[in-house]
Structure formats: structure tokens, C-alpha cells
Backbone as CSV, one residue per row, in Angstrom:
resi,resn,N_x,N_y,N_z,CA_x,CA_y,CA_z,C_x,C_y,C_z
1,MET,0.852,-1.192,0.000,0.000,0.000,0.000,0.890,1.245,0.000
2,ASN,0.491,2.228,-0.807,1.265,3.443,-0.911,1.194,4.241,0.400
3,LYS,2.336,4.571,0.972,2.376,5.263,2.254,2.305,6.767,2.052
4,ASN,1.771,7.451,3.041,1.725,8.911,3.022,2.992,9.426,3.702
5,LEU,3.883,10.008,2.913,5.178,10.447,3.440,5.020,11.577,4.450
6,TYR,4.024,12.425,4.264,3.803,13.523,5.212,3.398,12.970,6.580
7,HIS,2.579,11.917,6.577,2.170,11.314,7.845,3.354,10.651,8.538
8,ILE,4.268,10.069,7.760,5.435,9.401,8.344,6.293,10.396,9.123
9,LEU,6.444,11.613,8.562,7.256,12.638,9.240,6.439,13.484,10.210
10,GLY,5.107,13.241,10.241,4.262,13.986,11.175,4.077,15.436,10.799
11,VAL,4.058,15.723,9.483,3.878,17.096,9.010,2.698,17.112,8.037
12,SER,2.285,18.309,7.652,1.196,18.450,6.687,1.771,18.770,5.315
13,LYS,0.910,18.656,4.310,1.339,18.917,2.937,1.730,20.376,2.734
14,SER,1.224,21.247,3.576,1.526,22.684,3.458,2.751,23.092,4.268
15,SER,3.402,22.141,4.913,4.564,22.466,5.750,5.703,23.015,4.903
16,SER,6.471,23.937,5.483,7.619,24.521,4.795,8.795,23.557,4.802
17,GLU,9.819,23.883,4.003,11.028,23.062,3.971,11.680,23.005,5.352
18,ALA,11.695,24.142,6.038,12.319,24.193,7.368,11.561,23.319,8.362
19,GLU,10.222,23.317,8.265,9.415,22.499,9.173,9.613,21.009,8.913
20,ILE,9.747,20.652,7.644,9.987,19.250,7.289,11.365,18.811,7.776
21,LYS,12.342,19.672,7.598,13.700,19.343,8.043,13.752,19.191,9.560
22,SER,13.074,20.099,10.265,13.057,20.041,11.726,12.391,18.761,12.217
23,ALA,11.275,18.391,11.567,10.575,17.165,11.966,11.441,15.937,11.733
24,TYR,12.140,15.934,10.605,13.019,14.791,10.307,14.136,14.669,11.345
25,ARG,14.747,15.774,11.681,15.857,15.739,12.638,15.411,15.165,13.985
26,LYS,14.243,15.585,14.441,13.755,15.083,15.730,13.527,13.576,15.681
27,LEU,12.924,13.125,14.589,12.661,11.687,14.466,13.946,10.895,14.270
28,ALA,14.885,11.464,13.502,16.156,10.770,13.261,16.922,10.583,14.560
29,ARG,16.907,11.607,15.406,17.583,11.478,16.708,16.880,10.444,17.585
30,LYS,15.551,10.413,17.494,14.779,9.502,18.340,14.981,8.048,17.943
31,TYR,15.032,7.774,16.637,15.062,6.391,16.170,16.408,5.960,15.597
32,HIS,17.454,6.780,15.773,18.752,6.395,15.201,19.215,5.054,15.796
33,PRO,19.648,4.118,14.942,20.046,2.781,15.427,21.118,2.798,16.504
34,ASP,22.041,3.768,16.432,23.107,3.825,17.441,22.563,4.118,18.833
35,LEU,21.398,4.784,18.879,20.802,5.129,20.171,19.714,4.139,20.584
36,ASN,19.451,3.141,19.729,18.414,2.151,20.015,18.908,0.748,19.666
37,LYS,20.066,0.385,20.193,20.681,-0.886,19.824,19.855,-2.097,20.281
38,ASP,19.030,-1.922,21.302,18.215,-3.027,21.802,16.796,-3.015,21.223
39,ASN,16.563,-2.163,20.267,15.233,-2.041,19.684,15.324,-2.189,18.159
40,PRO,15.133,-3.403,17.633,15.257,-3.621,16.185,14.214,-2.860,15.388
41,GLU,13.070,-2.544,16.003,12.030,-1.813,15.287,12.459,-0.377,14.995
42,ALA,13.360,0.145,15.813,13.825,1.522,15.609,14.574,1.651,14.294
43,ALA,15.357,0.620,13.945,16.114,0.661,12.694,15.177,0.742,11.494
44,GLU,14.073,-0.009,11.542,13.096,0.028,10.454,12.409,1.388,10.388
45,LYS,12.099,1.924,11.575,11.461,3.237,11.628,12.413,4.305,11.086
46,PHE,13.700,4.209,11.447,14.702,5.161,10.971,14.821,5.101,9.449
47,LYS,14.781,3.879,8.917,14.853,3.690,7.476,13.639,4.314,6.790
48,GLU,12.477,4.163,7.411,11.236,4.683,6.844,11.241,6.206,6.807
49,ILE,11.638,6.832,7.915,11.628,8.293,7.946,12.739,8.872,7.065
50,SER,13.849,8.137,6.927,14.926,8.592,6.049,14.471,8.559,4.598
51,SER,13.757,7.502,4.216,13.238,7.397,2.850,12.215,8.497,2.577
52,ALA,11.388,8.787,3.587,10.394,9.851,3.422,11.061,11.204,3.230
53,TYR,12.104,11.463,4.025,12.785,12.752,3.918,13.595,12.848,2.625
54,ASP,14.041,11.706,2.117,14.794,11.709,0.861,13.947,12.305,-0.261
55,ILE,12.635,12.122,-0.171,11.747,12.685,-1.191,11.238,14.064,-0.781
56,LEU,10.704,14.184,0.425,10.130,15.468,0.844,11.192,16.530,1.112
57,GLY,12.411,16.087,1.399,13.488,17.052,1.624,14.128,17.542,0.349
58,ASP,13.729,16.982,-0.782,14.241,17.388,-2.088,13.114,18.124,-2.812
59,LYS,13.353,19.382,-3.148,12.294,20.223,-3.708,11.696,19.624,-4.975
60,GLU,12.550,19.124,-5.856,12.071,18.574,-7.123,11.294,17.275,-6.906
61,LYS,11.836,16.391,-6.053,11.147,15.131,-5.789,9.818,15.365,-5.076
62,ARG,9.802,16.338,-4.169,8.569,16.629,-3.434,7.471,17.086,-4.383
63,GLN,7.844,17.920,-5.351,6.861,18.397,-6.309,6.306,17.247,-7.144
64,LYS,7.185,16.337,-7.544,6.737,15.174,-8.310,5.824,14.288,-7.469
65,TYR,6.157,14.144,-6.191,5.324,13.342,-5.294,3.950,13.969,-5.118
66,ASP,3.928,15.300,-4.923,2.657,16.003,-4.756,1.807,15.926,-6.023
67,ASN,2.464,15.845,-7.191,1.741,15.768,-8.463,1.447,14.318,-8.876
68,ASN,1.746,13.376,-7.952,1.520,11.949,-8.217,2.324,11.429,-9.411
69,GLU,3.486,12.067,-9.650,4.367,11.579,-10.715,5.264,10.456,-10.205
70,ILE,5.505,10.418,-8.903,6.251,9.332,-8.274,5.493,8.887,-7.043
71,ASP,5.731,7.635,-6.632,5.055,7.134,-5.438,5.936,7.311,-4.209
72,SER,5.521,6.744,-3.092,6.256,6.930,-1.832,7.627,6.279,-1.829
73,ASP,7.884,5.403,-2.807,9.208,4.804,-2.943,10.071,5.531,-3.965
74,GLY,9.512,6.600,-4.535,10.255,7.370,-5.517,10.169,6.799,-6.919
75,LYS,9.290,5.811,-7.139,9.165,5.188,-8.457,8.121,5.930,-9.282
76,PRO,8.344,6.005,-10.607,7.381,6.694,-11.468,6.024,6.015,-11.415
77,THR,4.968,6.802,-11.481,3.606,6.261,-11.528,3.101,6.303,-12.958
78,GLY,1.932,5.695,-13.215,1.344,5.755,-14.545,1.888,4.676,-15.450
79,PHE,1.860,4.917,-16.760,2.243,3.920,-17.762,3.674,3.464,-17.559
80,GLY,3.875,2.167,-17.480,5.225,1.611,-17.389,5.736,1.468,-15.993
81,ALA,4.994,2.016,-14.983,5.539,1.997,-13.634,5.560,0.606,-13.040
82,GLY,4.657,-0.295,-13.513,4.551,-1.595,-12.868,5.269,-2.711,-13.577
83,PHE,5.898,-2.460,-14.738,6.593,-3.522,-15.441,7.783,-3.998,-14.643
84,GLY,7.951,-5.301,-14.551,9.106,-5.836,-13.845,10.220,-6.184,-14.793
85,SER,9.945,-6.211,-16.094,10.980,-6.469,-17.090,10.609,-5.725,-18.343
86,ASN,11.503,-5.680,-19.271,11.290,-4.966,-20.514,10.118,-5.579,-21.273
87,PRO,9.015,-4.848,-21.539,7.853,-5.424,-22.204,8.107,-5.731,-23.663
88,PHE,9.197,-5.231,-24.173,9.496,-5.451,-25.580,10.732,-6.317,-25.779
89,GLY,11.085,-7.114,-24.784,12.236,-7.999,-24.925,13.514,-7.296,-24.560
90,GLN,14.651,-7.904,-24.834,15.940,-7.384,-24.431,16.463,-6.331,-25.382
91,GLY,16.078,-6.402,-26.659,16.570,-5.382,-27.592,15.765,-4.127,-27.418
92,GLY,16.389,-2.987,-27.036,15.658,-1.779,-26.709,14.778,-1.314,-27.863
93,GLY,13.443,-1.414,-27.689,12.537,-0.916,-28.698,12.091,-1.972,-29.688
94,TYR,12.400,-3.228,-29.438,12.030,-4.295,-30.367,11.169,-5.332,-29.657
95,TYR,10.315,-5.982,-30.405,9.464,-7.047,-29.873,9.660,-8.294,-30.721
96,SER,9.943,-9.410,-30.079,10.210,-10.649,-30.811,8.912,-11.397,-31.047
97,THR,8.607,-11.744,-32.320,7.390,-12.473,-32.675,7.694,-13.907,-33.033
98,GLY,8.919,-14.310,-33.005,9.305,-15.652,-33.384,9.648,-15.729,-34.858
99,GLY,9.140,-14.790,-35.633,9.454,-14.799,-37.047,10.318,-13.632,-37.442
100,GLY,10.953,-13.062,-36.467,11.813,-11.911,-36.747,11.516,-10.801,-35.765
101,ASP,12.388,-9.794,-35.724,12.227,-8.684,-34.789,11.440,-7.567,-35.437
102,PHE,10.432,-7.077,-34.702,9.619,-5.979,-35.212,10.046,-4.701,-34.521
103,ASP,10.352,-3.678,-35.287,10.859,-2.413,-34.752,9.688,-1.461,-34.537
104,PHE,9.302,-1.267,-33.240,8.197,-0.369,-32.945,8.532,1.076,-33.288
105,SER,9.831,1.400,-33.304,10.198,2.779,-33.618,9.860,3.127,-35.050
106,SER,9.681,2.098,-35.902,9.302,2.387,-37.286,7.892,2.923,-37.366
107,ILE,7.064,2.632,-36.346,5.688,3.125,-36.327,5.600,4.416,-35.521
108,PHE,6.115,4.376,-34.298,5.966,5.514,-33.385,7.081,6.537,-33.511
109,GLY,8.192,6.121,-34.109,9.356,6.994,-34.121,10.167,6.819,-32.862
110,SER,11.431,7.159,-32.916,12.316,6.919,-31.764,11.966,7.807,-30.585
111,ASP,11.256,8.928,-30.834,10.947,9.847,-29.740,10.033,9.222,-28.703
112,ILE,9.177,8.273,-29.128,8.273,7.655,-28.163,9.034,6.912,-27.084
113,PHE,10.228,6.403,-27.448,11.032,5.675,-26.465,11.885,6.629,-25.623
114,SER,12.337,7.720,-26.229,13.207,8.635,-25.483,12.464,9.292,-24.341
115,GLN,11.124,9.355,-24.428,10.366,9.942,-23.321,10.520,9.142,-22.042
116,PHE,10.755,7.831,-22.182,10.831,6.969,-21.013,12.244,6.542,-20.673
117,THR,13.212,6.860,-21.496,14.568,6.328,-21.271,15.604,7.415,-21.185
118,GLY,15.163,8.646,-20.957,16.130,9.724,-20.775,16.831,10.087,-22.067
119,GLY,16.163,9.899,-23.235,16.759,10.336,-24.482,17.369,9.213,-25.280
120,ARG,17.429,7.971,-24.738,18.014,6.860,-25.465,16.929,6.139,-26.246
121,GLY,17.235,5.631,-27.406,16.255,5.027,-28.285,15.882,3.640,-27.864
122,GLY,15.251,3.446,-26.724,14.822,2.115,-26.312,14.435,2.068,-24.870
123,PHE,13.685,1.042,-24.479,13.346,0.796,-23.085,14.491,0.100,-22.395
124,GLN,14.533,0.198,-21.063,15.579,-0.439,-20.282,15.057,-1.724,-19.682
125,GLY,15.851,-2.753,-19.704,15.476,-4.010,-19.056,15.194,-3.787,-17.595
126,GLY,14.137,-4.469,-17.093,13.797,-4.323,-15.675,12.874,-3.170,-15.416
127,GLY,12.151,-2.677,-16.463,11.220,-1.575,-16.238,11.890,-0.252,-16.516
128,PHE,11.203,0.841,-16.215,11.745,2.172,-16.457,12.649,2.538,-15.300
129,SER,13.928,2.575,-15.539,14.885,2.796,-14.457,14.988,4.266,-14.130
130,SER,15.255,4.561,-12.884,15.565,5.924,-12.457,16.965,5.924,-11.895
131,SER,17.582,7.110,-11.861,18.963,7.198,-11.380,19.035,6.772,-9.930
132,PRO,20.072,6.016,-9.557,20.197,5.599,-8.165,20.392,6.797,-7.255
133,ARG,19.877,6.692,-6.070,20.012,7.797,-5.119,21.443,7.873,-4.617
134,ARG,22.007,9.035,-4.747,23.375,9.218,-4.262,23.372,9.339,-2.742
135,PRO,24.299,8.680,-2.098,24.396,8.867,-0.645,24.651,10.334,-0.329
136,ARG,23.889,10.865,0.589,24.017,12.274,0.949,24.623,12.390,2.338
137,LYS,25.664,13.192,2.438,26.316,13.379,3.732,25.354,14.051,4.706
138,GLY,25.406,13.628,5.972,24.570,14.244,6.993,24.938,15.700,7.203
139,GLU,24.029,16.452,7.792,24.266,17.875,7.988,25.243,18.124,9.143
140,ASP,26.012,19.216,8.999,26.968,19.599,10.040,26.237,20.265,11.201
141,ILE,26.869,20.237,12.360,26.367,20.936,13.544,27.347,22.046,13.887
142,ASN,26.859,23.281,13.993,27.700,24.415,14.366,27.534,24.713,15.852
143,TYR,28.666,24.932,16.526,28.641,25.111,17.975,29.701,26.147,18.352
144,SER,29.374,27.028,19.283,30.325,28.032,19.770,30.745,27.696,21.195
145,MET,32.028,27.868,21.465,32.540,27.557,22.798,33.459,28.681,23.280
146,ARG,33.245,29.120,24.517,34.142,30.107,25.124,35.213,29.367,25.923
147,ILE,36.458,29.780,25.740,37.561,29.184,26.496,38.419,30.291,27.078
148,ASP,39.128,29.980,28.145,39.976,30.986,28.771,41.283,31.140,28.001
149,PHE,41.979,32.230,28.269,43.195,32.593,27.546,44.265,31.512,27.650
150,LEU,44.472,30.978,28.861,45.547,30.002,29.063,45.246,28.682,28.361
151,SER,43.975,28.279,28.307,43.617,27.053,27.591,43.952,27.175,26.110
152,ALA,43.711,28.368,25.560,44.023,28.590,24.149,45.534,28.641,23.920
153,ALA,46.249,29.276,24.834,47.696,29.439,24.658,48.445,28.121,24.839
154,ARG,48.089,27.366,25.877,48.834,26.148,26.205,48.248,24.889,25.587
155,GLY,46.975,24.958,25.140,46.285,23.748,24.708,45.597,23.102,25.898
156,ASP,44.462,22.454,25.644,43.690,21.898,26.752,42.679,20.897,26.194
157,GLU,41.928,20.283,27.069,40.834,19.402,26.671,39.572,19.843,27.409
158,LYS,38.465,19.915,26.670,37.192,20.317,27.241,36.136,19.281,26.867
159,ASN,35.263,18.968,27.814,34.165,18.047,27.545,32.888,18.849,27.368
160,VAL,32.215,18.661,26.231,30.992,19.396,25.944,29.904,18.416,25.521
161,ASN,28.653,18.820,25.694,27.511,18.012,25.272,26.909,18.659,24.036
162,ILE,26.988,17.957,22.916,26.476,18.463,21.649,25.502,17.443,21.076
163,ASN,24.275,17.882,20.863,23.260,17.009,20.267,23.067,15.722,21.063
164,GLY,23.169,15.841,22.408,22.956,14.683,23.265,24.162,13.792,23.452
165,LYS,25.298,14.193,22.882,26.505,13.378,23.013,27.573,14.128,23.792
166,ASN,28.250,13.434,24.723,29.387,14.025,25.411,30.624,13.861,24.537
167,ILE,31.225,14.974,24.168,32.360,14.964,23.249,33.566,15.579,23.935
168,ASN,34.701,14.900,23.858,35.947,15.420,24.405,36.659,16.216,23.316
169,VAL,36.770,17.521,23.506,37.334,18.406,22.490,38.769,18.776,22.879
170,LYS,39.706,18.516,21.985,41.101,18.882,22.222,41.360,20.272,21.651
171,ILE,41.742,21.198,22.541,42.060,22.566,22.130,43.542,22.611,21.764
172,PRO,43.888,22.893,20.501,45.301,22.908,20.115,46.074,24.042,20.792
173,GLU,47.338,23.813,21.049,48.204,24.865,21.588,48.260,26.026,20.605
174,GLY,48.106,27.237,21.122,48.204,28.419,20.259,46.925,28.730,19.508
175,THR,45.782,28.206,19.954,44.507,28.484,19.291,44.237,29.994,19.284
176,THR,43.732,30.481,18.153,43.435,31.904,18.027,41.933,32.151,18.159
177,ASP,41.575,33.382,18.501,40.172,33.736,18.679,39.420,33.595,17.357
178,GLY,38.274,32.921,17.376,37.483,32.721,16.173,37.864,31.488,15.375
179,GLN,38.887,30.769,15.812,39.309,29.557,15.094,38.228,28.489,15.199
180,THR,38.046,27.718,14.118,37.023,26.671,14.080,37.673,25.299,14.041
181,LEU,37.215,24.424,14.924,37.667,23.037,14.950,36.617,22.169,14.261
182,ARG,37.069,21.209,13.450,36.159,20.296,12.755,36.302,18.890,13.347
183,LEU,35.214,18.360,13.867,35.189,17.002,14.398,34.418,16.141,13.406
184,LYS,35.131,15.346,12.642,34.523,14.595,11.540,33.609,13.481,12.045
185,GLY,32.465,13.367,11.372,31.565,12.252,11.620,30.735,12.331,12.881
186,LEU,30.760,13.479,13.580,30.003,13.603,14.822,28.762,14.468,14.663
187,GLY,28.428,14.830,13.420,27.250,15.646,13.162,26.008,14.792,12.974
188,HIS,25.035,15.326,12.248,23.778,14.616,12.026,24.012,13.397,11.127
189,PRO,23.260,12.315,11.353,23.415,11.129,10.511,22.918,11.388,9.095
190,SER,23.421,10.609,8.141,22.957,10.698,6.760,21.548,10.146,6.640
191,ILE,20.832,10.612,5.627,19.464,10.134,5.440,19.404,8.910,4.545
192,ASN,20.480,8.611,3.810,20.394,7.466,2.892,21.731,6.746,2.725
193,GLY,22.374,6.487,3.834,23.576,5.646,3.788,24.876,6.378,3.576
194,GLY,24.866,7.698,3.508,26.106,8.448,3.369,26.801,8.613,4.710
195,SER,27.909,9.310,4.690,28.640,9.540,5.935,27.934,10.588,6.791
196,ALA,28.152,10.515,8.089,27.554,11.502,9.003,28.214,12.852,8.799
197,GLY,27.500,13.899,9.170,28.066,15.244,9.075,29.131,15.471,10.136
198,ASP,29.671,16.672,10.173,30.731,17.016,11.114,30.197,17.983,12.166
199,VAL,30.954,18.127,13.238,30.685,19.157,14.241,31.733,20.260,14.054
200,LEU,31.262,21.490,13.861,32.152,22.633,13.677,32.072,23.504,14.924
201,ILE,33.182,23.588,15.648,33.213,24.332,16.912,34.033,25.607,16.734
202,THR,33.377,26.746,16.895,34.063,28.033,16.837,34.485,28.431,18.253
203,LEU,35.774,28.729,18.416,36.324,29.031,19.735,36.433,30.536,19.940
204,ASN,35.836,31.012,21.028,35.921,32.420,21.407,36.744,32.518,22.694
205,ILE,37.835,33.274,22.636,38.808,33.296,23.733,38.582,34.515,24.629
206,ASP,38.486,34.273,25.937,38.346,35.361,26.899,39.674,36.103,27.064
207,LYS,39.570,37.377,27.369,40.780,38.164,27.626,41.380,37.783,28.974
208,HIS,42.708,37.967,29.082,43.409,37.682,30.334,43.617,38.993,31.094
209,PRO,43.635,38.963,32.428,43.801,40.218,33.187,45.132,40.923,32.958
210,TYR,46.195,40.189,32.605,47.467,40.881,32.380,48.280,40.349,31.202
211,PHE,47.971,39.201,30.636,48.674,38.713,29.454,48.028,39.274,28.188
212,ILE,48.849,39.664,27.241,48.387,40.080,25.918,49.160,39.275,24.885
213,ARG,48.448,38.723,23.904,49.113,37.921,22.876,49.549,38.798,21.708
214,ASP,50.773,38.586,21.241,51.303,39.260,20.061,51.957,38.197,19.180
215,GLY,51.163,37.599,18.282,51.663,36.450,17.530,51.877,35.293,18.487
216,ASN,53.096,34.762,18.524,53.419,33.713,19.486,54.132,34.261,20.717
217,ASN,54.253,35.569,20.802,54.838,36.206,21.982,53.742,36.588,22.966
218,ILE,54.107,36.601,24.238,53.219,37.057,25.299,53.788,38.354,25.866
219,VAL,52.943,39.372,25.955,53.376,40.679,26.462,52.724,40.917,27.817
220,ILE,53.510,41.393,28.756,52.982,41.717,30.079,53.641,43.007,30.568
221,GLU,52.826,43.877,31.206,53.357,45.107,31.787,53.669,44.854,33.257
222,LEU,54.897,45.165,33.675,55.335,44.879,35.045,55.528,46.183,35.823
223,PRO,54.662,46.460,36.807,54.863,47.653,37.637,56.063,47.454,38.588
224,ILE,56.925,48.462,38.685,58.054,48.409,39.628,58.115,49.743,40.387
225,THR,58.685,49.676,41.594,58.805,50.889,42.407,60.003,51.713,41.956
226,ILE,60.058,52.953,42.451,61.206,53.810,42.142,62.480,53.185,42.689
227,LYS,62.380,52.590,43.883,63.546,51.941,44.491,64.042,50.798,43.614
228,GLU,63.102,49.945,43.129,63.488,48.817,42.277,64.081,49.312,40.961
229,ALA,63.548,50.424,40.464,64.055,50.961,39.200,65.477,51.501,39.351
230,VAL,65.753,52.166,40.482,67.074,52.782,40.668,68.122,51.768,41.120
231,LEU,67.766,50.963,42.099,68.747,50.059,42.681,68.789,48.685,41.993
232,GLY,67.741,48.401,41.202,67.656,47.060,40.634,67.011,46.116,41.639
233,ALA,66.465,44.996,41.175,65.804,44.070,42.091,65.570,42.731,41.387
234,LYS,65.247,41.752,42.194,64.853,40.446,41.672,63.398,40.247,42.029
235,VAL,62.525,40.117,41.020,61.089,40.024,41.264,60.531,38.756,40.602
236,THR,59.365,38.350,41.090,58.687,37.175,40.528,57.665,37.628,39.496
237,VAL,57.720,36.988,38.327,56.852,37.380,37.212,56.078,36.157,36.723
238,PRO,54.760,36.283,36.472,53.985,35.151,35.941,54.249,34.955,34.446
239,THR,54.220,33.712,34.003,54.253,33.366,32.580,53.118,32.378,32.336
240,ILE,52.854,32.024,31.089,51.754,31.095,30.808,52.073,29.691,31.301
241,SER,53.355,29.435,31.627,53.733,28.106,32.119,54.113,28.106,33.598
242,GLY,53.908,29.243,34.289,54.244,29.308,35.710,55.062,30.545,36.027
243,LYS,55.345,30.744,37.304,56.084,31.935,37.737,57.594,31.733,37.617
244,VAL,58.294,32.810,37.278,59.766,32.770,37.174,60.347,34.023,37.843
245,ALA,61.614,33.941,38.261,62.312,35.078,38.867,63.008,35.880,37.762
246,VAL,62.885,37.204,37.848,63.450,38.091,36.829,64.284,39.168,37.530
247,ASN,65.443,39.428,36.969,66.313,40.486,37.498,66.004,41.813,36.811
248,ILE,65.639,42.815,37.627,65.418,44.165,37.103,66.762,44.894,37.181
249,PRO,67.281,45.355,36.058,68.585,46.035,36.109,68.495,47.382,36.844
250,ALA,69.581,47.796,37.485,69.604,49.092,38.166,69.427,50.216,37.146
251,TYR,68.818,51.272,37.609,68.541,52.452,36.781,67.705,52.101,35.545
252,ALA,66.709,51.260,35.783,65.798,50.894,34.696,64.821,52.035,34.436
253,SER,64.326,52.117,33.213,63.397,53.169,32.817,62.022,52.583,32.527
254,SER,61.007,53.426,32.647,59.670,53.009,32.243,59.665,52.702,30.744
255,GLN,58.889,51.679,30.365,58.751,51.200,28.985,59.986,50.444,28.489
256,GLU,60.968,50.284,29.383,62.102,49.431,29.017,61.599,47.986,28.933
257,LYS,62.137,47.219,27.984,61.636,45.860,27.745,62.671,44.812,28.125
258,LEU,62.172,43.782,28.799,62.985,42.608,29.105,62.371,41.422,28.348
259,ARG,63.210,40.488,27.934,62.718,39.361,27.127,63.037,38.039,27.825
260,LEU,61.998,37.198,27.964,62.183,35.852,28.496,62.072,34.880,27.327
261,LYS,63.188,34.303,26.938,63.220,33.424,25.761,62.400,32.145,25.994
262,GLY,61.603,31.794,25.006,60.881,30.522,25.046,59.721,30.463,26.009
263,LYS,59.346,31.580,26.618,58.259,31.568,27.587,56.921,32.017,26.979
264,GLY,56.878,32.076,25.645,55.625,32.445,24.985,54.893,31.215,24.494
265,ILE,54.213,31.337,23.375,53.412,30.259,22.788,54.222,29.548,21.710
266,LYS,54.283,28.235,21.778,55.002,27.435,20.778,56.444,27.908,20.589
267,GLY,57.120,28.168,21.691,58.523,28.592,21.609,58.728,30.077,21.453
268,GLY,57.633,30.839,21.422,57.773,32.292,21.379,58.312,32.829,22.694
269,ASP,58.467,34.130,22.785,59.052,34.756,23.970,57.986,35.493,24.781
270,GLN,58.365,35.823,26.028,57.527,36.712,26.827,58.250,38.043,26.931
271,ILE,57.542,39.094,26.573,58.097,40.452,26.616,57.568,41.155,27.864
272,ILE,58.491,41.627,28.699,58.120,42.342,29.926,58.376,43.831,29.716
273,ILE,57.329,44.637,29.877,57.462,46.090,29.737,57.428,46.705,31.136
274,LEU,58.517,47.358,31.522,58.617,47.935,32.861,57.823,49.224,32.954
275,ASN,57.172,49.402,34.110,56.371,50.603,34.344,56.638,51.088,35.767
276,ILE,57.383,52.194,35.888,57.747,52.715,37.207,56.530,53.401,37.836
277,VAL,56.220,52.991,39.066,55.034,53.498,39.759,55.472,54.274,41.005
278,SER,54.947,55.492,41.163,55.263,56.303,42.348,54.523,55.754,43.564
279,PRO,55.005,56.083,44.798,54.339,55.605,46.015,52.903,56.100,46.099
280,ASP,52.058,55.324,46.751,50.648,55.708,46.914,50.505,56.881,47.883
281,LYS,51.376,56.921,48.903,51.283,57.954,49.933,52.547,58.828,49.897
282,PRO,52.425,60.066,50.331,53.602,60.947,50.361,54.733,60.347,51.210
283,ASP,55.972,60.493,50.718,57.150,59.967,51.420,58.150,61.125,51.567
284,LYS,58.207,61.736,52.781,59.032,62.913,53.008,60.515,62.620,52.784
285,LYS,60.972,61.460,53.231,62.385,61.128,53.071,62.758,60.998,51.592
286,LEU,61.874,60.372,50.828,62.136,60.226,49.393,62.157,61.589,48.724
287,GLU,61.238,62.463,49.162,61.202,63.808,48.590,62.504,64.552,48.882
288,GLU,63.008,64.405,50.116,64.245,65.084,50.496,65.421,64.577,49.681
289,VAL,65.487,63.255,49.507,66.579,62.677,48.719,66.537,63.192,47.280
290,LEU,65.358,63.237,46.710,65.237,63.673,45.318,65.565,65.151,45.161
291,ARG,65.194,65.957,46.200,65.524,67.390,46.127,67.030,67.599,46.139
292,ASN,67.728,66.777,46.885,69.174,66.936,47.012,69.962,66.241,45.901
293,SER,69.248,65.468,45.089,69.948,64.782,43.994,70.161,65.750,42.836
294,PRO,71.256,65.564,42.072,71.543,66.492,40.967,70.503,66.342,39.850
295,ASP,70.221,67.474,39.208,69.306,67.439,38.079,69.980,66.789,36.869
296,GLU,69.218,65.997,36.156,69.748,65.343,34.962,68.923,65.711,33.757
297,LYS,69.592,65.766,32.622,68.869,66.088,31.384,68.339,64.784,30.784
298,VAL,67.014,64.676,30.702,66.427,63.442,30.137,65.624,63.733,28.865
299,ARG,65.527,65.022,28.498,64.797,65.395,27.302,65.737,66.070,26.306
300,ASN,65.489,65.795,25.055,66.345,66.417,24.014,65.566,67.447,23.189
301,PHE,64.512,67.992,23.793,63.755,69.044,23.085,63.541,70.216,24.018
């Protein structure tokens, strides 16, 4: 019995393409064999809804189905639809009478056969054949994920739930903001035996409170006191791989740069920019020392 494809997907004949696609996705997730391994009926149901969507999800096939040009199996209706073999024998367009071959094209012309054979002068053995359905890859799933600065810089692993599946996502070292990761075969299943779609994850990186990325280098501004700037000091500085001790040279200037080799991303460096900070509260002794110190020329204009 000819099945109603709209009823199989639970939609009406007036449903839009988006509504049909949405209905199919819900049913495909519900009856997918991988999620119903103990239910053999689910596999048959999945096959049924996939076949229905193969026609209703294709604009041209849907129109033919609505016009009764094809049935629920995608086979042509009307004249010739029910033949199980070539009605005119094996020679395309000929009928064997036992006393020789009779050429029907001599009466009807070759065009009568091309209407049913895609332009070729004859019928095809096994009835009127249609092109085999090409396996169609399942649809991709797009997903956005926020990650912290250090996870992107050093690389990390994150577990996320996408489309009901827990997926372990490996964040590559040196990931950049807006970069997309492709997880093959983890998207929506195919509707007719093709490969599953992919999961596309776009990574959005949060800013860090004091690290700034410059290519594979890491830049950090280091506040130092006037005492540390004049006398020099040994201070602890954070890097993306942990804290390290850094020597501040005596008589250092603001905006002077120090470089830590290999402490950036993928072998890059960490650049330290010194920033001399005055005391928060008035310091009379410091003021007296500075008043008694000789004036120096630091400007050339």
C-alpha cells in the first residue's frame, strides 16, 4: 500500500522546507540505530523516515510526489511503472514475434522511447529505471565555545555536550580567537547511507587580566617601584607556564623591555614592559633625597 510520506514525518502537505527538516531531525535522533541498539524496530522506523525525507526534503522530488508523478518509494507512476521487465524484450525498442524482430520505432518513431529512457532510443530491461540515489552526507552541527586565555595558549581538553553526546574536544596549543575546529563524523546522521556530518566548533577566547598575545609572543606590563628601578631588584613574574624570577637592572626606565626566551606560545618569547610606579602615599624622606639629587637632562627638546 502506498504510504503517506507527510504522515510518516508527522507534518502536513503545506509544511515549509524548514518544518519538514526540523521534523526529520527530531525523528532521526529519536530512532537512530546507534541510540536504540536493543530495539530492532527503531532501525526500520529510521529507514522509513529517512526514505520519506529523501523525497520530501528534495524540492524537485517533493513536487513530483505532490503531483503523483512518483510514489512513496520514488518510483514513477502511470504507464510503465509496474513492469518488472522490458515489455518489448531485451533489444531496446524491439518485440520478438518468433518470425523476426519488429521495430516499434518504425511506427511511433524513436521519440516515443526517449520519453521513457532519458533520451536513449529504447526501453531499459527491468522496467523504467531511475537514477540511483546518491548517498548524501549528513548535515553539520555548528557550535560556539568560550575558552579561557591560558587554555588557548597552552592547549587543553574540554568536555561538551552536543546534540545529546558528550564529546571530548582537544584545544590545540596556540589556538586563536574565532578559530574553528572540525570534528569529523560527529554531526547529524545521513538520510540514505552516506557519511555523518561534522561538528564545527568556533572558539571564542576570553581576555586575560594581564597577558596580551602578540603572535606567538606574550606581552605583560610589570609595575616596579622607584627603588626597584634605581637600585635594581629580583622580582617574581607570571608566565603562561608558571612563575619565574626576573632580574630588574639598576637604573631601569619606564617602557624598558625585558625578554624571556621561550616563555611564549610554541617557543615564542615573553616580553616584559617595565612601568615605574610612584608611592601611593607621600614619602618625606624620598622627597628630600630627590631634592638633594643632581638634576639630569632626560629630554632632548
